[in-house]
C-alpha positions as CSV (number, residue, x, y, z in Angstrom):
1,M,6.6,15.4,-27.2
2,G,6.4,12.9,-24.5
3,V,9.1,10.5,-23.2
4,N,9.9,7.1,-24.4
5,I,9.6,4.3,-21.8
6,L,11.4,1.0,-21.8
7,I,10.0,-1.8,-19.6
8,I,12.5,-4.7,-19.1
9,G,10.6,-7.8,-17.9
10,L,7.0,-8.1,-18.9
11,G,5.5,-10.2,-16.2
12,L,2.6,-9.2,-13.9
13,I,4.1,-5.9,-12.7
14,G,5.8,-4.9,-15.9
15,G,2.8,-5.7,-18.1
16,S,0.4,-3.8,-15.7
17,L,2.8,-0.9,-15.6
18,G,2.7,-0.7,-19.4
19,L,-1.1,-0.9,-19.5
20,A,-1.4,1.7,-16.7
21,L,0.9,4.2,-18.4
22,K,-0.5,4.0,-21.9
23,E,-3.0,6.8,-21.3
24,S,-0.6,9.2,-19.7
25,P,-0.1,12.4,-21.6
26,L,3.6,12.3,-20.6
27,I,4.3,9.2,-22.8
28,N,5.3,9.1,-26.3
29,K,5.7,5.4,-26.7
30,I,6.4,2.3,-24.5
31,I,9.0,-0.2,-25.6
32,G,9.1,-3.6,-24.2
33,Y,11.8,-6.1,-23.7
34,D,11.6,-9.7,-22.5
35,Q,13.6,-12.8,-23.2
36,D,10.4,-14.8,-23.7
37,R,9.0,-14.2,-27.2
38,K,5.5,-15.4,-26.3
39,T,5.4,-12.9,-23.5
40,L,6.4,-10.1,-25.9
41,D,3.7,-11.1,-28.3
42,K,1.1,-11.2,-25.6
43,A,2.2,-7.7,-24.3
44,L,1.7,-6.3,-27.8
45,E,-1.6,-8.0,-28.2
46,I,-3.1,-6.6,-25.1
47,G,-1.6,-3.2,-25.7
48,A,0.9,-3.1,-22.6
49,I,3.6,-2.0,-25.0
50,D,3.8,-0.2,-28.5
51,E,6.8,-2.1,-29.9
52,T,9.6,-4.4,-29.1
53,L,13.3,-3.8,-29.7
54,S,16.6,-5.5,-28.8
55,L,17.8,-4.6,-25.3
56,E,20.5,-2.3,-26.7
57,G,18.0,-0.6,-29.1
58,G,15.3,-0.2,-26.5
59,V,17.9,1.4,-24.0
60,A,19.3,3.8,-26.7
61,D,15.7,5.0,-27.5
62,A,14.4,5.4,-24.0
63,H,14.2,8.3,-21.6
64,I,13.0,6.3,-18.7
65,I,13.8,2.6,-18.0
66,F,11.9,0.3,-15.5
67,L,13.5,-2.9,-14.4
68,C,10.7,-5.4,-13.8
69,T,12.7,-8.6,-13.6
70,P,13.6,-10.5,-10.4
71,L,16.2,-8.8,-8.4
72,R,18.9,-11.4,-9.1
73,F,19.0,-10.3,-12.7
74,Y,19.6,-6.6,-12.0
75,P,23.5,-6.8,-11.9
76,Q,23.8,-8.4,-15.2
77,I,21.1,-6.1,-16.8
78,I,22.9,-3.0,-15.5
79,E,26.2,-4.3,-17.1
80,D,24.5,-5.0,-20.4
81,I,22.8,-1.6,-20.7
82,K,25.5,0.7,-19.5
83,P,27.3,1.2,-22.8
84,H,24.0,2.2,-24.5
85,L,22.5,4.6,-22.0
86,K,22.1,8.2,-22.9
87,A,23.1,10.9,-20.4
88,G,20.0,12.1,-18.3
89,T,18.2,8.8,-18.6
90,I,16.1,7.8,-15.6
91,I,16.3,4.2,-14.4
92,S,13.9,2.8,-11.8
93,D,12.7,-0.6,-10.7
94,V,9.8,-2.3,-8.9
95,G,11.7,-4.6,-6.5
96,S,10.5,-5.4,-3.0
97,T,13.8,-4.2,-1.3
98,K,15.6,-0.9,-1.9
99,Q,19.0,-0.7,-0.1
100,E,20.3,-3.6,-2.2
101,V,18.9,-2.0,-5.4
102,N,20.6,1.2,-4.5
103,R,23.9,-0.5,-4.1
104,I,23.5,-2.1,-7.5
105,F,22.5,1.3,-9.0
106,T,25.9,2.8,-7.9
107,G,27.5,0.9,-10.8
108,L,25.7,3.2,-13.3
109,P,27.5,6.2,-14.8
110,S,27.2,9.5,-12.8
111,E,25.1,11.2,-15.6
112,I,22.3,8.5,-15.2
113,W,19.5,9.2,-12.6
114,A,18.6,6.0,-10.7
115,I,15.6,5.9,-8.4
116,G,14.4,2.9,-6.5
117,G,10.7,2.0,-6.6
118,H,8.3,-0.4,-5.0
119,P,4.6,-0.5,-5.9
120,M,2.8,-2.1,-3.0
121,A,0.5,-4.1,-5.3
122,G,0.2,-7.7,-6.7
123,A,-2.1,-10.4,-7.7
124,E,-2.4,-14.2,-7.6
125,T,-2.1,-14.6,-11.4
126,K,1.4,-14.5,-12.5
127,G,3.1,-13.3,-15.8
128,I,1.7,-11.2,-18.5
129,F,-1.6,-13.1,-18.5
130,G,-2.2,-11.5,-15.0
131,A,-1.5,-7.9,-16.2
132,D,-4.1,-5.5,-15.0
133,R,-4.6,-1.9,-16.1
134,Y,-5.9,-1.0,-12.5
135,L,-3.3,-3.0,-10.5
136,F,-1.8,0.3,-9.1
137,E,-5.0,2.1,-8.6
138,N,-5.0,3.5,-5.0
139,A,-1.8,1.5,-4.3
140,V,1.0,3.0,-2.4
141,Y,4.0,3.4,-4.7
142,V,7.3,4.0,-2.7
143,L,10.1,5.9,-4.3
144,T,13.6,6.0,-2.6
145,P,15.7,8.6,-4.3
146,P,19.4,9.0,-3.7
147,L,20.9,12.0,-2.1
148,G,21.6,14.8,-4.6
149,L,18.9,13.9,-7.1
150,P,17.6,16.9,-8.8
151,P,14.0,17.7,-7.7
152,E,12.7,18.0,-11.3
153,V,13.9,14.4,-12.0
154,L,12.1,13.0,-9.0
155,Q,9.0,15.1,-10.0
156,L,8.9,13.8,-13.6
157,L,9.0,10.2,-12.4
158,S,6.4,10.9,-9.6
159,D,4.1,12.6,-12.1
160,L,4.4,9.7,-14.5
161,L,3.7,7.0,-11.9
162,A,0.8,9.1,-10.4
163,S,-0.9,8.7,-13.8
164,T,-1.4,5.0,-13.1
165,G,-3.7,6.0,-10.0
166,A,-1.0,5.1,-7.5
167,R,-0.3,7.1,-4.4
168,I,3.4,8.2,-4.5
169,T,5.3,8.1,-1.3
170,V,9.0,9.2,-1.1
171,M,10.9,7.4,1.6
172,D,14.5,6.6,2.8
173,A,15.6,3.1,1.5
174,A,16.7,1.8,4.9
175,L,13.4,2.8,6.4
176,H,11.5,1.2,3.5
177,D,13.3,-2.1,4.0
178,K,12.6,-2.1,7.8
179,I,8.9,-1.6,7.3
180,V,8.5,-4.1,4.6
181,A,10.5,-6.7,6.7
182,T,7.8,-6.2,9.3
183,I,4.6,-6.0,7.2
184,S,5.5,-8.2,4.3
185,H,8.6,-10.4,4.6
186,L,8.0,-11.7,8.1
187,P,4.3,-12.6,7.4
188,H,5.6,-14.6,4.5
189,L,8.0,-16.5,6.8
190,A,5.3,-16.9,9.4
191,A,2.9,-18.4,6.8
192,V,5.7,-20.8,5.6
193,A,6.3,-21.9,9.3
194,L,2.6,-22.3,9.9
195,V,2.2,-24.5,6.8
196,G,5.2,-26.5,7.8
197,L,3.4,-27.4,11.1
198,T,0.9,-29.5,9.2
199,K,3.7,-31.8,8.0
200,D,1.6,-32.3,4.8
201,D,-0.9,-34.3,6.9
202,N,-4.2,-35.0,5.0
203,D,-6.3,-34.7,8.0
204,S,-4.8,-31.3,9.0
205,L,-5.2,-30.0,5.5
206,M,-8.8,-31.2,5.3
207,L,-9.8,-29.4,8.5
208,A,-7.9,-26.2,7.5
209,A,-10.6,-23.6,7.6
210,G,-10.9,-20.0,6.5
211,G,-8.6,-18.5,9.1
212,F,-5.8,-20.9,8.3
213,R,-6.2,-20.4,4.6
214,D,-6.2,-16.7,4.9
215,T,-3.3,-16.5,7.2
216,T,-1.1,-18.9,5.1
217,R,-2.3,-17.7,1.6
218,I,1.0,-16.0,0.8
219,A,2.9,-19.2,1.3
220,S,1.7,-20.2,-2.2
221,S,3.8,-17.4,-3.8
222,D,6.8,-18.1,-6.1
223,P,9.6,-19.6,-3.9
224,G,12.3,-18.3,-6.3
225,L,11.0,-14.8,-6.1
226,W,10.8,-14.9,-2.3
227,E,14.3,-16.4,-1.9
228,D,15.6,-13.3,-3.7
229,I,13.5,-10.9,-1.6
230,L,14.4,-12.5,1.7
231,F,18.3,-12.6,1.1
232,S,18.3,-9.1,-0.5
233,N,16.7,-7.8,2.8
234,R,18.4,-10.3,5.1
235,D,19.6,-7.9,7.8
236,P,16.2,-6.2,8.4
237,V,14.4,-9.5,8.2
238,L,16.7,-11.1,10.8
239,K,16.2,-8.1,13.2
240,E,12.5,-8.3,12.9
241,L,12.4,-12.1,13.1
242,E,14.2,-11.9,16.4
243,E,11.6,-9.6,17.6
244,L,8.9,-11.9,16.4
245,I,10.5,-14.8,18.3
246,K,10.6,-12.7,21.4
247,N,6.9,-12.0,21.2
248,L,6.1,-15.7,20.6
249,N,8.3,-16.6,23.6
250,K,6.4,-14.1,25.8
251,I,3.1,-15.6,24.8
252,K,4.6,-19.2,25.3
253,M,5.8,-18.3,28.8
254,A,2.4,-16.8,29.7
255,L,0.7,-20.0,28.8
256,Q,3.2,-22.1,30.7
257,I,2.8,-20.1,34.0
258,N,-1.0,-19.8,33.4
259,N,-1.0,-16.0,33.3
260,H,-4.3,-14.9,31.9
261,G,-3.5,-11.2,32.3
262,I,-0.5,-11.3,29.9
263,I,-2.5,-13.3,27.3
264,Q,-5.5,-11.0,27.6
265,N,-3.3,-7.9,27.3
266,E,-1.5,-9.3,24.1
267,L,-4.8,-10.2,22.5
268,R,-6.4,-6.9,23.3
269,L,-3.3,-4.9,22.2
270,A,-3.1,-6.8,18.9
271,K,-6.8,-6.2,18.3
272,D,-6.5,-2.4,18.9
273,I,-3.5,-2.1,16.6
274,R,-5.0,-4.4,13.9
275,D,-8.2,-2.4,13.9
276,K,-6.3,0.7,12.9
277,I,-5.1,-0.8,9.6
278,P,-6.9,0.8,6.6
279,R,-9.1,-1.9,5.2
280,M,-8.3,-1.3,1.5
281,R,-5.6,-3.8,0.6
282,K,-3.6,-1.5,-1.5
283,G,-2.1,0.8,1.0
284,L,-2.6,3.8,3.2
285,I,-5.8,5.4,1.9
286,P,-8.8,6.7,3.8
287,E,-11.3,4.3,5.5
288,F,-14.6,3.5,3.9
289,C,-17.9,2.1,5.3
290,D,-19.0,-1.5,5.1
291,I,-22.4,-2.8,4.0
292,V,-23.3,-6.5,4.6
293,C,-26.1,-7.9,2.4
294,I,-27.6,-11.4,1.9
295,V,-28.4,-12.1,-1.7
296,P,-29.9,-15.1,-3.6
297,D,-27.6,-17.4,-5.5
298,K,-28.4,-16.5,-9.1
299,P,-26.7,-15.2,-12.2
300,G,-26.2,-11.5,-12.4
301,I,-26.8,-10.7,-8.7
302,I,-23.6,-8.8,-8.3
303,G,-24.4,-6.7,-11.4
304,Q,-27.8,-6.1,-9.9
305,L,-26.3,-4.8,-6.7
306,G,-24.0,-2.5,-8.7
307,K,-26.9,-1.2,-10.8
308,I,-29.0,-0.4,-7.6
309,L,-26.3,1.5,-6.0
310,G,-25.2,3.1,-9.3
311,N,-28.7,4.5,-9.8
312,E,-28.2,6.2,-6.3
313,G,-24.8,7.6,-7.5
314,I,-23.0,5.4,-4.9
315,N,-19.6,4.0,-5.8
316,I,-18.6,0.6,-4.6
317,V,-14.9,0.9,-3.6
318,D,-14.4,-2.6,-2.3
319,I,-16.3,-5.9,-2.5
320,E,-15.8,-9.3,-0.7
321,I,-17.7,-12.6,-0.8
322,L,-18.0,-13.4,2.9
323,R,-19.7,-16.8,2.4
324,V,-21.8,-18.6,-0.1
325,R,-24.1,-21.7,-0.1
326,E,-24.7,-23.0,-3.6
327,G,-28.3,-22.9,-4.6
328,D,-29.2,-21.0,-1.5
329,G,-27.6,-17.6,-1.3
330,G,-24.6,-15.8,0.0
331,T,-23.3,-12.9,2.1
332,L,-21.4,-10.0,0.6
333,R,-19.5,-7.2,2.0
334,L,-19.7,-3.9,0.0
335,G,-17.4,-0.9,0.7
336,V,-18.7,2.5,0.0
337,P,-16.9,5.9,0.5
338,S,-18.8,7.4,3.4
339,S,-21.4,6.8,6.3
340,E,-23.8,8.9,4.4
341,D,-23.5,6.7,1.3
342,A,-23.8,3.6,3.5
343,C,-27.2,4.8,4.9
344,R,-28.5,5.5,1.4
345,A,-27.2,2.3,0.0
346,V,-28.9,0.2,2.9
347,K,-32.2,1.9,2.1
348,A,-31.8,1.4,-1.7
349,L,-31.0,-2.3,-1.2
350,Q,-33.7,-2.9,1.3
351,S,-36.2,-1.2,-1.0
352,N,-35.3,-3.7,-3.7
353,G,-35.9,-6.7,-1.5
354,I,-32.4,-7.3,-0.4
355,K,-31.5,-7.7,3.3
356,A,-28.7,-5.3,4.1
357,W,-27.2,-3.4,7.0
358,E,-24.3,-1.2,7.9
359,R,-21.4,-3.0,9.7
């Protein structure tokens, strides 16, 4: 007999979690709760949940509960569900910061196991309509268990989440918050500041090219959600923000005194470090090999590429449209698992009249 899961909050992450867990042999059923009736109906329609219950009923029936709402709602949810929890119930969450979550979880009864969680995955489409069965595939999923947690409890949650295709990483909550302040929260603030420099000037926005758009893409995220994230992780963000300001001041001073050596060193160091980042966007997984190909602008061309490589037994693990000219053609980047696959893929594509090379 599998476990019963309750997902509280059926937005992008909650809906995707339900879809991803449905095929796990560890699951008996998935219960959904959301204050929006249309969201619940859609979650049932797409199969993200098996049934809906009241919050009290879902909690009483669940063995594992996932909080998938914005962080600001956690304290009230904990208060509402405490009277209905069974001893031994596991509670986890999907929030972006973990020390604050651990503090909130201290309000739970001692016989409840609370484990912070953070899937390093997301998408541009918000809400249940963006739910994706494969959102967690190859994503790093961080768990921050408290001291004294029985190993078998952590193992159960890890096994369950691993069935989504995620790569489970156990980490101290303070270390997690410091890292995400650097790699996630500061980039968001930097994007906000860069967009602010345009002062909403039409000429600046018209000339904004790919580099500016890519660098500032995350500034289009939900402001309310990011307000929660930044204040819940305020101290680590402030420390890392101070370091960023020091780095910018160093660059500023080098330009003021016309010191090419410092600028060159900063540029080179940044490139060397940046080039070490795994290119898959969902976390720390092995590198793959890139193929660049030029294709005609016609319907079905991407499917044709997939068929060519599929016939060779080569899996496409990443794909990106680099540039396109309507009616003429475009340039694509395909990621394949190994250098050997890349060599075979280039030969196969070229033999089908497609200009391709390994990058």
